[in-house]
N, C-alpha and C positions, 0 to 999 in steps of 0.2 A: 407770087412765082419766085422760085430761087434763081439767081443769076448762076451762069456757069462757075464764077469765082468762088460764090457762097458754097455752091454744091461741093466743089473740090476742097474747100475749107472744112466743111463738114465731114467729108469722107476721111480727111486727114485726122480729125478729132475721133471719129469712130474707130479707125484703125489704131490709134494711140490707145484708146480706151481698151480695145480687144487685146492689145499686147500686154497691158498692165494687168488686166484681168487674168490671162493666162497665166502669168508669173504668179499672181496671188493664188491661183487655183492649185498650181503645183505646190506651193508653200503650205497650203491648207491641206492638200492630200497627204503631205509628209506629216503634219502634226495631228491627223485625225486616224492615223493607223491604230490598229487594236492595242490595248494596253495589256501587256502579258500578265497573266495571273501569277506567276512566279515572281514578278518583280518585287523586290524587298523594300517596299515603302509601307509607311504606316497606314492604318486604316482610313483616318482622316484625309491624309494626303492623297491617298487613293481615290477617295470620294471626290476630292477636289479636281484630281486628274479626269476623273470620269465627267464630272460636270463641265470642265473646259472643253473636253473632247466633243460633248454635245453641243456646246455653243459655236465651236469650230465648225462642226458638221452642218449646222444651220447656215452659218456663213458660207460654207463651201456650196451648198444646194443653191442659194441666193445668187452667188458669184456665177454658177453654171447656168442658171436661169437667165441671168442678165447677158451673159456671153452668147448664148443662144439667139436672144433678141437682137443683140448687136451684130451678129453674123447674118442674120436676116435683113437687118437694116443696110449693112454694107452691100448686100446682093441686090437690093432694090433701090440704092442710092441714085442710079442712073435712070430709073424709071420715072417717066414725067409725073406720075401720081404721087411719088414719094414727097413726103412732108405735108400731105393733106390729111385732115382729120378723116378717119374712117367711118364716122358717124354722120358729121354734118357737111363733109366735104369742103370745108374752109381751109385755107392755109394754116399750118401750125406755125406760130411765130419762130423765126429763127433762132432767137435767144433760147427758147425752151428746147429747140432741138439740138443746139450746142451744149446745153446743160444735160439733156436726157435724149440722146439720139435715138433711142429705142422707142420713144414716144410715138404712138400712133393715133392719139387723141389730142385735141385742143385742151386747154384747161377747163373750159366750160363743160364740154362733154365729159371729161374725166371726172369733174365734181358731181355731175349728175349720175354717172355710173356708180361713183362710190357712195353716193347718198340714197342708193336704193335699198 
């Protein structure tokens, strides 16, 4: 069970990560804008630009998904069940939550889930 101090520390980590992701998302949205066809760049440079755009779009999707999970985590942070594995109902170690606050499973259950 998390102490109130640990819970507050975790909420601070989540909020900091949310702020960081929001600024990253803003930057990624800027660099994933469509590449105008009339842009006077060479064919290979244009292909490179399109390739980089698709990589950045994937990064943007991942960042938005993580932001959504973090926003859910911060809303649930004061819930007494927060920090418990949704599969085995055991506490998720605080170190794991500090590194990955969006975690809803302990390492063992996550590994079983990924191994399916």
